[in-house]
C-alpha positions in Angstrom: 0.2 0.1 -0.4 1.1 3.1 -0.8 1.7 6.5 1.3 -0.3 9.0 1.7 0.8 12.6 1.0 -0.6 14.1 4.2 -1.0 12.0 7.4 -4.4 11.6 8.8 -5.1 12.7 12.4 -6.6 9.8 13.6 -4.2 7.7 11.8 -1.8 9.0 13.7 -3.6 8.7 16.9 -4.2 4.9 16.2 -0.3 4.5 15.7 0.8 6.3 18.7 -1.6 3.5 20.4 -0.3 0.4 18.5 3.5 1.8 19.3 2.9 2.4 22.6 1.0 -0.7 23.4 3.8 -2.5 21.7 6.3 -0.7 23.2 5.0 -1.6 27.2 5.8 -5.0 25.9 9.4 -4.8 25.6 8.7 -5.6 21.9 9.9 -4.7 18.2 8.2 -3.5 14.6 9.6 -7.1 14.0 8.3 -8.8 16.9 4.4 -7.4 16.4 4.5 -7.9 12.8 5.3 -11.5 13.6 2.7 -11.8 16.1 0.4 -9.7 13.9 1.2 -12.1 10.8 1.9 -8.7 8.8 5.2 -7.3 7.3 6.9 -4.6 10.0 7.8 -2.1 7.3 3.7 -1.7 6.9 3.3 -1.6 10.7 6.2 1.3 10.7 3.9 3.0 8.2 0.4 2.4 10.6 2.8 3.1 13.2 3.8 6.7 12.0 0.2 7.5 10.7 1.3 6.8 6.7 -1.4 4.1 6.4 -4.7 4.5 7.3 -5.2 0.5 8.4 -8.3 -1.3 7.3 -10.6 -3.0 9.6 -8.5 -6.3 9.1 -5.1 -4.5 9.6 -7.2 -3.2 12.7 -7.6 -6.8 13.5 -4.5 -8.4 13.2 -3.0 -5.6 15.3 -4.9 -6.3 18.1 -4.7 -10.2 18.1 -1.1 -9.6 18.0 -1.0 -7.6 21.0 -3.5 -9.4 23.0 -6.4 -6.8 22.9 -9.5 -5.9 21.7 -10.1 -4.4 18.2 -12.3 -2.0 20.3 -10.0 -1.3 22.7 -7.2 0.6 19.6 -10.2 2.1 18.4 -11.5 3.3 21.9 -8.0 4.7 22.9 -7.4 6.2 19.7 -10.5 8.1 20.0 -9.9 9.2 23.5 -7.1 11.0 22.0 -9.0 13.7 20.2 
């Protein structure tokens, strides 16, 4: 997937939530990418807010992080 020319604020907040949860586990991007069955480079795009994640990606990340997808979304919305 290509990166967007302008980062979306919601995507940046979502990426920050994912990064914080990943770092809290002491994991690298590669560690989470493996657990979430995705490419580590793509995970980097998501964490920086360069990509707006699809529902499938949100579910994969939640599974990899051991949280519910709705918790990732809820935490993102609380940061507005």
